[in-house]
N, C-alpha and C positions, 0 to 999 in steps of 0.2 A: 377465477373470480377474485376484486378485487371490495376489497372491505368497506361497503361504505359508511362504517363509523370512522374509517376509517381517512376516506376523502373526506369525509367534513370538516375532520380533525385539521385535515393539509391544506385546506382551502381558510382554516383562521388562525393560521402559522404567520408569522415572518416575514418566516423564512421559510419558504418548503420547502427548499433543497434539502434541510436538513430532515427535514421529515420523512424524503425520499432517499437519502442517506440510508436512513434506520430502516427501511422498510427493505433496505435491500441487503441488510444485515440480517434481517431477522428471516428473508430465506434463507440463506446458508447457514444459519444457524440448526443444528442438531445433537442427538444428545451422546448419539452411536454413527461412530463411521463403519459404513457398508461395505466388507468385503470390495464390490464389484465399484472404484471408483469409475469410471470412467460413465456406465450409469444413473450412478448420482448425480457427478457432474451435468449431463447432459439434460438431467430430471429439472435441476436446481436454475439451468440455465435457458433453459424453455420457460420457466417459471420469472426470469428476471424481464427475459423478452415479452411474455404477456404484459406485465407490468409499462416494462418502455414503451407500446404499441398503444399502452388505456390512457399515458401520461402524453404524449403525443397527438394521439385524438379531439383528448379536452385541455391541457394543460398548455396553450395554446405558445405562450413567451417562455417555455420552459428554455428549450434554447439560445432561446436570443439573452435569457440569465447566464447563463452557462458562461456565453462566447462575451458577455460584460466582462464578466468574474475574469475568466478566463484571460482577456486582456489587460484589466488592471492589475494582471498577479504580479506582484514585486518580488516573491521569494521569501516573504514576512513568515511567511507560515512555518518555517523554515527555523530563519532565522529568529525568532521569538524563541526557541529553544534553548541558544547555546547561549547556558550561560555556566559561571561558576566551571563543575568538571562532568556538566553534560555529554551525552553522548547522543548520538543523534545518527541512525542504519536509517538510508534510503534504498530500498530493495528494489530491487528494479524491474518492473513490472507487478509490484506483488497489489492484487487486483483487492474484491470485496470478498472473494471467496478464498483464498489463503490467508486471511488476516482475523478471518471471522473461523476459521475453524482449527489458526496455527492460535487461539485463546485455548484451550483445551490443553494444550501442551505447556502451554507458559500462561500459567492466569493473571498471574499478578504484571504482567510487561504492560506498559503503557502504548496501544498499538494510537495513542494522541489519544485515549479514551478524553480527556478535558476540547481538545479541536478533535475532532472527529473525523472530521473530513476538511479536506478542502481543493480550490478550485485551481488544478494546476493550469502555467502558465501552455497557454496556445503557440503553435500547437504539442499535445501533448505527445513526445517522440523525448529518448533520452534526451537528443542530443538540444532540445529546446532545453529540459530545465538544465542541464548541464551550464551553459552557457548562460543562464539567470544564475544559477544560484556556484557555480565555478569560474567564470566567465571564458573558460576554455572551450572547446570542442565534442571531446570527449570525454568523459569522465578518469576516462586511465590518463589523462595527461592535465589530473588536475591536482593542485601540487597544498604544503601547510602556508596561512595565511598569516596576518596578525591578530586574529578571531578567532583564528581555527585551528587545531592540527585536522591533516585529511589523510586519509587510507584508505585505496583504492580493492578490493577486493575481488580477484575474479573466480574467486572458487573455491573450495574447501583448502586448499593445501597454501590458498595466499590468511591463516588468519593466524596464524604467529607471526604478524606484523607489532614492531612498536607500539604502547599506546597510552603516550601518555596521560597523567596521571591528572595534574593541577591543572589542565583546561577545556576546554568545550575540544570535543571529536566527530568530525563528520566521519561515517564510516560508508564510502558506497558500495554496495554489494550488490553482483550481477546473477544475485537468484532472485526470487526463479526465472527472473526471460534466460538465464544461461540452460536453464535444464527445457526451459516449452519451447526454446527452440527447435529442437534434439525430438519435439511429438506431432509423430505423423498418425495418418491414415491407420496404419501397419500396426501404431501400438507395441514399436519397439523398446520405448520408453513410455510410461505411461504417465499417467498425471497424478500416481499414485508416486510415482518415483518422483513426482519433480515435489510434491508436498514434503517427501520425508525426506528430500535433500537441501531441500529448505530450514527443513527444520534441525538437523542433524548439526548443517555451520552455522544457525542462528544458535541452537543451545551452547556450540564450540564457543562462543564469540560471549554470552550471558556468562558463562562460568567466567571468562573472564571479565571480565566485566563486574562485577558481583559487589557491591555496594556504593554502584550508579547510578544517576538514574540512561536511565536509557528511553530513548523515543523512536519508534517504527514507522 
């Protein structure tokens, strides 16, 4: 059931996409993580699906707005943070679910709180974003530039790379995407494993970056 008061607020917003994002975050917020993460994820994904169906049926130009912003996206939503010795972590396939849940362990981490969301370049795939931000076909091919140092982190074993302390740094983290690729119907690798491994690697990076502003 979609809250009628929220719908009215959405209608009156200058940017309804911001209100939709807030609603998505609320869906994934929880006071306690359940033991059975698959059932939890399935339930929240169903709520998200119902929200999208409602919006598709009632907000006729929603996808036109998204496409318009995606087509015009020039990468500034990342570049704007590259000041001083700030660190931007691009977490591949990090969705609203992981970003919301990870705040339980990293309450002080800035998941771009002042700019809570941006519409990614179209098409919204890793290769497209890599071309837009790094001017290369794949993030593994990225290199240092005049504007920032660049590091590609494929997994836990790559977190010990040297990180310059006197300039902005972009870290492209292959998690949670690399772990999500291992999740199957058999749940040999479970959603809980994806979240835990992402948390561990992110925690290790944050230890090394203590004292610096980090945006994920």
